[in-house]
C-alpha positions in Angstrom: 215.6 -15.5 146.2 212.6 -17.6 146.8 212.6 -20.9 145.0 209.6 -23.3 144.6 210.3 -26.9 143.8 207.0 -28.7 142.6 207.7 -32.5 143.6 204.2 -33.8 144.1 204.0 -36.1 141.1 203.4 -39.9 141.8 205.9 -41.0 139.1 203.3 -43.2 137.6 205.6 -43.9 134.6 208.1 -45.4 137.0 205.9 -47.8 138.7 206.2 -50.2 140.4 209.4 -48.7 142.0 207.6 -45.5 142.7 205.0 -47.3 144.9 207.7 -47.4 147.5 210.5 -45.0 146.5 209.7 -41.4 145.4 211.2 -40.9 141.9 213.4 -38.0 143.1 215.1 -40.2 145.7 216.3 -42.8 143.1 220.1 -42.8 143.2 222.2 -42.0 140.2 225.6 -42.7 141.4 226.2 -41.6 145.0 223.4 -39.0 145.0 219.6 -39.1 144.6 218.1 -37.0 141.8 216.8 -34.3 144.2 220.5 -33.9 145.5 221.7 -32.8 142.1 219.0 -30.2 141.9 219.5 -28.8 145.5 223.3 -28.7 145.2 223.0 -26.6 142.0 220.7 -24.2 143.8 222.9 -24.0 146.9 226.0 -23.4 144.7 224.2 -20.4 143.2 223.4 -19.0 146.7 219.8 -20.2 146.8 218.7 -21.4 150.2 215.1 -20.3 150.7 213.1 -23.0 149.2 209.4 -24.2 149.2 208.9 -27.8 148.2 205.5 -29.1 147.1 204.9 -32.7 148.1 202.1 -35.1 147.6 200.4 -36.5 150.8 202.9 -39.4 150.8 205.9 -37.1 150.6 207.2 -37.7 154.2 210.1 -39.8 152.9 211.3 -37.0 150.8 211.0 -34.5 153.7 212.9 -36.8 156.0 215.6 -37.5 153.4 216.2 -33.7 152.8 216.1 -32.7 156.5 218.8 -35.2 157.4 221.2 -33.9 154.6 220.6 -30.2 154.3 220.6 -27.1 156.5 218.3 -25.1 154.3 215.6 -22.6 155.0 213.0 -25.0 153.4 209.2 -25.2 153.7 207.5 -28.4 152.9 204.0 -27.9 151.6 201.6 -30.8 150.9 199.4 -30.7 147.9 196.2 -32.6 149.0 195.0 -33.3 145.5 197.4 -33.4 142.5 196.0 -30.8 140.1 199.1 -30.0 138.0 202.2 -27.9 138.3 200.5 -24.5 138.2 198.2 -25.7 141.1 201.3 -26.9 143.0 203.1 -23.6 142.6 199.9 -21.8 143.8 200.4 -23.7 147.1 203.4 -21.6 147.8 201.5 -18.4 147.4 203.5 -16.7 150.3 206.5 -16.8 147.9 204.7 -15.2 145.0 205.3 -11.5 145.9 206.5 -8.6 143.8 210.0 -10.0 144.1 211.6 -12.5 141.7 210.9 -16.2 142.1 212.5 -19.3 140.5 210.6 -22.5 139.9 212.5 -25.7 139.4 210.8 -29.0 138.8 211.9 -31.7 141.3 213.1 -34.2 138.6 215.0 -31.8 136.4 218.7 -32.3 136.5 220.4 -29.7 134.4 223.9 -28.2 133.7 224.3 -24.7 132.7 224.8 -21.2 134.1 221.9 -20.7 136.5 223.2 -17.2 137.4 222.6 -15.9 133.8 219.0 -17.1 134.3 218.3 -15.5 137.6 220.0 -12.3 136.6 218.1 -11.9 133.5 216.5 -8.5 132.8 213.3 -10.4 131.9 211.4 -13.4 133.0 213.4 -16.4 131.5 212.8 -20.0 130.6 215.6 -22.5 130.5 215.5 -24.5 127.2 217.5 -27.1 125.4 217.7 -27.8 121.6 216.4 -31.3 121.0 216.2 -33.6 118.0 212.7 -34.8 118.5 210.5 -31.9 119.7 207.4 -34.0 119.5 208.3 -35.5 122.9 208.4 -32.2 124.7 206.8 -28.9 125.3 208.5 -26.3 123.2 208.8 -22.5 122.9 208.3 -20.4 119.8 210.1 -17.1 119.8 209.1 -13.9 118.0 211.5 -11.8 115.8 212.8 -10.0 118.9 213.8 -13.3 120.7 210.9 -13.2 123.2 208.6 -16.0 123.9 205.6 -15.9 121.6 203.9 -19.3 122.2 204.4 -22.5 124.2 203.1 -25.7 122.5 202.9 -29.1 124.3 204.3 -32.1 122.1 203.6 -30.5 118.8 202.6 -32.9 116.0 204.3 -30.8 113.3 207.7 -29.0 113.7 207.3 -25.7 115.3 210.5 -25.2 117.3 213.3 -27.4 118.6 213.7 -25.5 121.9 212.3 -27.8 124.6 211.1 -26.4 127.9 213.5 -27.8 130.5 211.7 -27.2 133.7 213.5 -24.2 135.1 211.5 -21.0 135.2 212.5 -17.6 136.4 209.8 -15.0 137.0 210.9 -11.2 137.6 207.6 -10.7 139.5 206.0 -13.5 141.4 202.7 -11.5 141.7 202.3 -11.7 138.0 202.8 -15.4 138.0 200.3 -15.7 140.9 197.7 -13.6 139.0 198.1 -15.7 135.9 197.7 -18.9 137.9 194.6 -17.5 139.8 193.1 -16.9 136.4 193.5 -20.6 135.4 192.0 -21.7 138.7 189.1 -19.2 138.6 188.2 -20.1 135.0 189.0 -23.8 135.3 191.6 -23.6 132.5 193.0 -27.1 132.2 195.2 -29.1 129.8 195.0 -32.8 130.0 193.0 -32.4 133.1 195.5 -30.4 135.1 196.5 -26.8 135.7 199.6 -26.4 133.6 202.4 -23.9 134.3 202.9 -23.6 130.5 199.3 -22.3 130.3 200.0 -19.8 133.1 203.1 -18.6 131.2 201.1 -18.4 128.0 198.6 -16.3 129.7 201.4 -13.9 130.9 202.8 -13.6 127.4 199.3 -12.8 126.1 198.9 -10.2 128.7 202.2 -8.4 127.6 204.8 -10.0 129.8 208.2 -10.1 128.0 209.8 -13.5 128.6 213.1 -14.6 127.1 214.9 -17.9 127.0 218.4 -19.2 128.0 219.9 -22.3 126.4 221.4 -24.7 129.0 224.3 -27.0 128.4 222.7 -30.4 129.3 219.3 -31.6 130.6 218.6 -35.0 131.9 214.9 -36.1 131.8 214.0 -38.5 134.6 210.4 -39.3 133.7 210.6 -43.1 132.6 212.9 -46.0 133.4 214.7 -45.5 130.2 215.3 -41.9 130.6 216.6 -42.3 134.2 219.1 -45.0 132.9 220.2 -42.7 130.1 220.7 -39.9 132.7 222.5 -42.3 134.9 225.0 -43.3 132.1 226.0 -39.5 131.7 226.3 -38.9 135.4 228.5 -42.0 136.0 230.8 -40.9 133.2 231.3 -37.6 134.9 231.6 -38.8 138.4 233.1 -42.3 138.4 234.6 -44.1 141.3 237.0 -47.0 140.9 236.3 -49.6 143.5 238.1 -53.0 143.6 237.0 -56.3 145.0 239.1 -59.4 145.1 237.8 -62.1 142.7 235.4 -59.6 141.0 235.6 -57.2 138.0 234.1 -53.7 138.1 234.0 -52.0 134.7 234.0 -48.3 134.8 232.1 -46.1 135.0 230.2 -47.4 138.1 229.4 -46.3 141.6 229.6 -48.9 144.3 228.9 -47.8 147.9 231.8 -48.2 150.2 229.6 -50.4 152.4 228.6 -52.7 149.5 230.1 -56.2 149.0 230.9 -57.7 145.5 231.7 -61.4 145.5 232.8 -63.3 142.3 230.9 -61.0 140.0 231.2 -58.7 137.1 229.7 -55.2 137.6 229.4 -52.6 134.9 229.6 -50.6 132.9 227.0 -48.0 134.0 226.0 -49.5 137.4 225.1 -48.1 140.8 225.3 -50.4 143.8 223.6 -49.0 147.0 224.7 -49.1 150.7 225.0 -52.5 152.4 224.1 -54.4 149.2 225.7 -57.6 148.4 226.2 -59.1 144.9 227.3 -62.7 144.6 228.0 -64.7 141.5 226.3 -62.3 139.2 226.7 -60.1 136.2 225.1 -56.6 136.2 225.3 -53.8 133.6 223.5 -50.5 132.9 221.5 -50.9 136.1 220.7 -49.3 139.5 220.5 -51.6 142.6 219.1 -50.0 145.9 220.5 -50.3 149.4 220.3 -53.4 151.7 219.8 -55.7 148.8 221.0 -59.2 148.1 221.6 -60.4 144.6 222.9 -63.9 143.8 223.3 -65.9 140.5 221.7 -63.2 138.5 222.5 -61.8 135.1 220.8 -58.2 135.2 220.8 -55.4 132.7 218.8 -52.2 131.9 217.2 -52.6 135.4 216.1 -50.4 138.4 216.0 -52.3 141.6 214.6 -50.9 144.9 216.2 -51.2 148.3 215.7 -54.2 150.7 215.3 -56.6 147.8 216.4 -60.2 147.4 216.9 -61.6 143.9 218.2 -65.1 143.0 218.6 -67.1 139.8 217.3 -64.6 137.3 218.4 -63.5 133.8 216.3 -60.6 132.7 215.6 -56.7 133.0 213.6 -55.7 136.0 212.0 -52.6 137.3 211.0 -53.5 140.9 210.3 -51.6 144.1 211.5 -51.8 147.7 211.2 -54.9 149.9 210.8 -57.4 147.0 211.9 -61.0 146.9 212.2 -62.8 143.5 213.5 -66.4 143.6 212.9 -69.2 141.2 
């Protein structure tokens, strides 16, 4: 099955770290965000992928090519015009065969096979407590999608759209996106896949939903750290360092060095990073970094950073030096 992964977003809500590190390459434990998605696809027999990247996406391309033997096409979106436009860049995949679309920052748990074996086009959804934060699906009396609403002000549904979309016929999706592009139908200045799906519904397409088990949003630093907590609980490692304390769950790279420090809970330490005389909790520290005399919490630190004598929360990108 052909799969399209739109990953061209700039991660503006994650800046400044995304000035140097694409959001989907941020490590949650031993793996980057995109690893969790690709491994899910591979486990379900999917290995034909088109990935839509922004013009600065070479770092993502290089990362994936080094780690995976996939039949994957990298397509660069010259101007970021929304997810529907990104999907249209992979027009060769939009045939009369089924096609799967998975957003590049959507980590999810659930039975993907039930989605891709659906009799109808199908959207992955998750019941949420605060629907105002998400796009939601309203179903008709027969259980098919009736309407999609982006961040409703009043309660309409608690079924949030997760970012996993299965279409029985790629041509129908293509025609719907072409309609948006031809008629300049935009929401919030972009061509949205939800508008394309709504157009398909209005044209008579039957689209159903499938509730997934878990969904980890990775749009903001707080959301990434929340997802990070869950993942570390599920995939903990138990490193030990003489003279230091590591409080589970944590992931510390085998090549990292911890000296006279307290690490955890909920901490990822990247490759060849050294932590000295510090306390770190609920944070991600990238590779090849040096941290000394620091009390750090609720932070995301890029790679090749040097931080000394600080006590605060930080969101900083690669190749940063912070000294008193």
